[in-house]
N, C-alpha and C positions, 0 to 999 in steps of 0.2 A: 776260064774267066770267072771271076767271082762276082756274084750278084751283089749289088749295093745293099748293105745292112739296113734294116728298118729301125726306126727310133725305139729306144727301150721303153717298156710298159711301166709307167710310174703311177698307175692308178692305185695300186695297193699301198704304196708309201705315201701318196698325197692325201688319201682319205683320213688317216689318223691325224695328219697335220692340220687338215681343215677342221676336223672335229675339235682338236685341241684349241685351235684359234677361236672356234665357236664358243667353247667353254670359257676361254679367257675373257671373251667379250661379255658373256653372260655374268661371270663373276664380277667383272669390272662394273657392269651395270647395276648389279645387286649391291655392291659396295657403295656406289654413288647414290642409289636409292635409299640405302640404310642411313648413309650420312645425311642425306637430304631430309629423311624422316625425323632423325634426331634433332636436326637444326630446326625443322618446322615445329616439332614438339616444344623445344625450348623457347622459340619465338612466341608460340601460342600461350605457353605458361607465363612468360614474361608479360605478354599483353593482358592476360587475365588478371595477374597481380596488379598491373598498372591500373586497370579499370577499377578494381576493388579499392585501391588506394585513392583514386580520384573520387570514387563514390563516397568514401568515408570523409574525405577532405571537404566535400560539398555538403555533407550531412553530419556535422560534428556532434549533434545530440545523440545520434546512434552510436558514435564512437565513445561518447561519454557513458552512455548506457551500458555499452559492452565492458568498459573498464570498471564500472561500478559492480557489474555482475560477477566479475572474476574475484572480487575481494570478499573476505569474510565467508569462506566456504561456499562461494557462488550464490549470488542473490537470486538468479533465475536458473533453476536446475534443468538440465537437459533430461530428455526421456530416459536415456541410459542411466544417468546418475540417480534418478529417482528410483528406478527398479533395483539398481545395485545397492543403494544405501538403505532403502526402505522396503525391505522384503524379509520373509522368513518367519518362522514360528515365534522366535523371541521378540521380534519387532511387533508382530500382531498382538502378542500377549501384553506388551508394554502399552500400546495405544488403547487397547480395550480396558486395561486397568485404569488408565488416566480418564477415559471417557465414561466409566461406570459410575452412576450416582450412588451415594452412600446413605441417602434417606429414602424412605418408602415411596414418596411421591416425587422424587427427584427427576430432573430432566438430564438428557445427555446432549451436550452442545459442542459443535465444532466452531471454534472462534478463529476467524481469519484476522490477521493483523494483531495477533496476541502479544507481540513484543512492542506494539505501539502504546501510546499514552492511554487511550480509552480502552483498548483491548486488554492491556495488562490489568487495569483496575477491575474491569468486568470479569475477567478470568479469576482474579482473586476472590471477588465477591461471590461468584457462583460456587467456587470450590469450598469457600468457608461455610456456605449454607448447606452443603452436602450434595451439590449437583456434580455430574461428570463433565469434565472439560478436556478437550484436546485442542491444542493451539497450532497455528500455522503462520509463519511469517518469513518473508524473504530477506529481512535484515539489510535492506538497501541503504545506500550511503547518502540519502537526502539530508539526514543529519547524522551525527556521530553514532555509529552502530554500537559503540561501547555502552551507551546508556540503555540501548535495547537489550544487550547481553546481560546487563546487570538486573534489568527487570525480570528477564527470563530465569536468572539464577534464583530469584525469590520465588518465582512460580514453581521451579523444579524442587525447591525445598519443601513445598507444600503438595508435591505429588502431581503437578501438572506438566505433561509432556508438551513441548513446543517444537514442531518440526521446522527445520530450515528448508523451506520449499516455496514455490511460487503458485499463486492461484491459477495461472494460465497453464499449469501442467495438468492437462485433462486426464492423463493416464494415472497420475498419483491420486487425484481426486476420486477417480473411479475405484481405485484400490482401497481408499479410506472408507468410502461408502459401502463397499463390499465387506469390509472387515468389521465395521461398527454401525449398529442401527441408530444413528443420531435422530433424536426427536426434534432438534432445532439446529439451525445454523445462525450464528451471530456474525454477520459479514461486515467487518470493520476495516479490512485491508483496502488501502486507497493511496493515490498520490495526492498529498495535501498541499496547501499553499496556493496563493493567488499569483504572486509575482514570479515564481519559479517557472511558470508556463512560458514566459518569454525566452527562457534558456533551453528548456527541454519539453516542448509541447507533446512530443510522441509519448512520453512517460505517462501523461494523463489519459491518453487514449488506451494505452496498453493496460493500465491498472484499473481505471474507473469505468471504462466501457467494455473492452475485451475481457478483463478480469471478472467483471460482474456477470457477463454472459457465460463465462466458463463456470462460475459457481452455480448459476441458475440451471445450466445444462446438466451439471452433475447431480444437482438436487432433484431435478425433474426426471432424469433418465437413468441414473445409476443407483439411486437409493430405493430401498424397499422396506417400509413405505417411504414416500417422499416426505422430507421434514418441513416444518414451518421455517421460514426465513425472515430474520430481522436484519436490516442492513442500514448503514450510515449514509443518508443523503446529506444535505447541508442547508443552512440558512442562506447560503449564497445563491440559491435558486431564486430568491426573491429579487435579486438583481437591482434594477432601476425602479422597483416599486416604491411609491411614495406614501402609500396608505400605512398608517401605524395605529396600533401594533400589528405586526405581520400575522395574518391568519392563514391557515391551510386553504381557505377558500379564495385567497387573493391570487391574481395572475402571476405566473412564473415563466412567461415567455420572452423576457427581456434580460437575459443574463449579462452581467458586466465583465465576466472573465471566462477564460477557457475552462478553468476549474468548475465554475458554476454551470457552464454549458454541459460538461460531462456528467455532473450530478443530475441536471435536468433530463439529460438523455437516459440516465439510469432509471429515473422514475417512469419514463415512457417504456423502457425495456421491461421493468417490473410489471407494468400493466399487461404487456404482451404475454409474458410467461404465466401470469396469473390467469389470463383469459384462455390461453391454449391448453396449458398443462395442469391447471388447477392447483398451482402452488399458492400456499398461504404466505403472503408477503406483507411485511410492515416496514415502511421507510421512516427513518428518524432524522429530522432536520436539527442538527446541533447548532447552538449559538455560542461562539467564542468560548470554548471549554478551557479552563485553566486549573492549576493546582500542582501538588507534589508529583514528581516524576513526569512533568509535562514535556512539551516539545520545545527544543531550544530555538526554533525559528519564530515562535510566537513573541509578540511585543513584550508582554510582562516578563518573560524569561530573558530575552536578549537585553531589555532595559536593565534588569537586575545585574546581569553580567557586566554591562558597560558602566553602570553607576559605580559598582565596586572597583572597577579598573580605572576610574577617573576619566573615562572616555565620553565624548558627547553622544547624545541620542537625538534622533530626528522625530519631531512631533508634527502631525499634519493638522491643518485647519482648512475650512472651506474658503472658496474665493471671496465670500462676503465676510469672512472673519469668524463665522460660526464654528463651534466645536465639533469635532468628530466624536460620535457616540458609539459605544459597543455594549451589547447585552451580555456582560461577562457571566458565565455559568460555571459554578464550582463542580469539580469532577465527581464528588460524592452524589450530588443531585442528579447528574447525568447518568451515573451508574444505576441509581434507583429507577430512573426512567427506562433504561435499557432492560433491566430485569422485569419491570412492570410490563413492558411490551412483550417480552418472552413469555411471561406467565399468562398473559391474556391472548396469546396467539392461538388461533384455532388450527386444527389439523388440516393438512393439504388434502384436496379431494381427488387428485390425479392418481392414476394407476402406475405401478412400478414399470419402468421402461419408457415412460412418456407415451408418445404416439397420439397425443391429443385426447386420450380417453380419461375423462374426469366424471366423477359421480354426480357432482353438483357444482355450482359456482363457489369459488373459494374466497376466503377473506382477503381483502386488499385495503391497507390502511396507510396513512401518512400522518406524522405528528411533529409538532414543534417541541423541542426540549431546550428551553431557555430559562433565564432568571426573571424576566418580565420587568427589569429595572435598568434601563440604559444609563451608563455612566460616561461622562467625558473622559477620553483617554488621558487628558491632562490631570484629571482627578486621580486616575490610577497611578500616574507617576508620582503625584504628591503623597499618596499612601506609601508607595515604595520608598520614597525619601525618608519618611518618618520611621518606617520599619528598619531601614538600613542605616539610619543615622547619618546620611550623607546627601548632599545636594546634587541634583543632576545638572549636567551641562547641556542645555537644551538648544537645539537648532530647529526653529519653527518654520515650516514651509507649507505652501499650498498643496492640497491633496492632488496628486497626479491622476490622470485618466488612464490608469494601467490595470484596472480591475477592482480597486478598492471602492467601497460605497460609503456615503457619508454617515449612515447610522444603521443599526439593527435593533429591533425591538420585538420580542416574542409574545404572542398570545398563546397561552398553554391550556386554554379552557378544555380543549378536546382531550388532551392527555390527562388532565385532572379528572374529567368525567369518566374516562374509560379505564384508567388504572391508577388513579389517585396520585398523579404526579404533582408535587408541590415543592418547589425549590425553597430551601430554608437558609442558605448560606449567603450572607452579604459579602461584598467585595473586600471590605477591610478584614473580616475574619478569614476569608479564603486566602488572601494574599499573605496574611500572617502565618498561616500553615505552610504556604509555599516557601516563604523565606526561611522558616525554621528547617524545612527539608533541604533547601538549597545550600545553606551554610554548613550543614552537617555532611551532605553528600560530597560537596566539592572541597571540604576542609578549609573554608575561608572564614574570616571573622569580620562581621560588620561592626560598625561603631556602636550600634545599639546592643548587640550581644556582648561586646566587650564591656560596656557600661554595666550591663546586668550582672556579668560575672564578677566585676569589681565590687559591686554592691553586696553580692553574696559572700565574697571573701571578707569584706569588712564586717558584715553581720556575724559571720562564723568566728572571726577573731575576737569580736567583742564578747 
């Protein structure tokens, strides 16, 4: 009798099968996990991009600022581009040559905003008298950068180097102060204009507040020894002040525009750096500066362009019908004031590296630089009409409450006492020089110049 056979032992064959099944499940899980991870990454990336898009959509001034920055070799240089573009022995040799004075008692000046209206003229004047000048400008698109590039071309022809860089680039400023022992800084870089603040308020904070702090920080902590600083405040700080003429002793706590508020903030910041770090600081309150190579956003400039084009201009008057007055100051007078402030600026008393170590209280000053003779804006238009030989099409409206003030009037007795500032150019003379430059630079012909040329031709033929 045969015994019943026992079941076959399948343990050896079933273990590999179970292990393979286990591996299959693990691989399947891994694939699912990898697929899920890739999907999650893509969803997260899409969500991040969507948030950035929505942020820029709700803050268009930042988008505008970004688009302006990417044009003209980047208005605001990144840390990387500053180091890559501005480094090396050749670069340091060029900036030292530009900043080296050529006269025995000459000064070495870092001019910020050197491609701007006042910065360009001051850089020229300093170089012409034998001082060393190194310029810095971000060439932003507040107005046509082509005009700024043309100014810089003239500076380059006279041996002045102007760096395309931003005052908020702390690393670049540190590199400049390490390479060149500047005796002075003429800080003129700023976001100008009163009405533009309604479109791009952040630009005023970035340039006029953060930028000023950046310059003061570098001067106080990166320079050895710290230089004296002369910087551009503004007559706008007087705001709603009704006392005339405006004195440096008058109150400045009622600004009428964001631009004015940033300049007032700058004066408070200057006091802080003077007090803590012993920086010698002089603030200059400019009054409606005009002249050749000026700013296209200024009334005299834009009126000239529109009158020649046969387009209407807008003139403001007060609600009671009174004229709007401005203390128009010719550029040559302002340049003499800037150089006078530089020449009388005392040395800073702070130690290299900052740290609040100062030997003694340092000089802290503020001055008006104006013409002292307010003129109705309508009179300025009348002068332009005579110079251009054309009548303006005028649209007269009430002055809006958007930052403009009814009048400006400078008392310059302090500047006259301390560095001999005396404005000498009347508005008719100054506008005549501006119009001569304008028609030549833009290649246009006014009726007045055409008449003069015709008379010259008749005289020559006779």
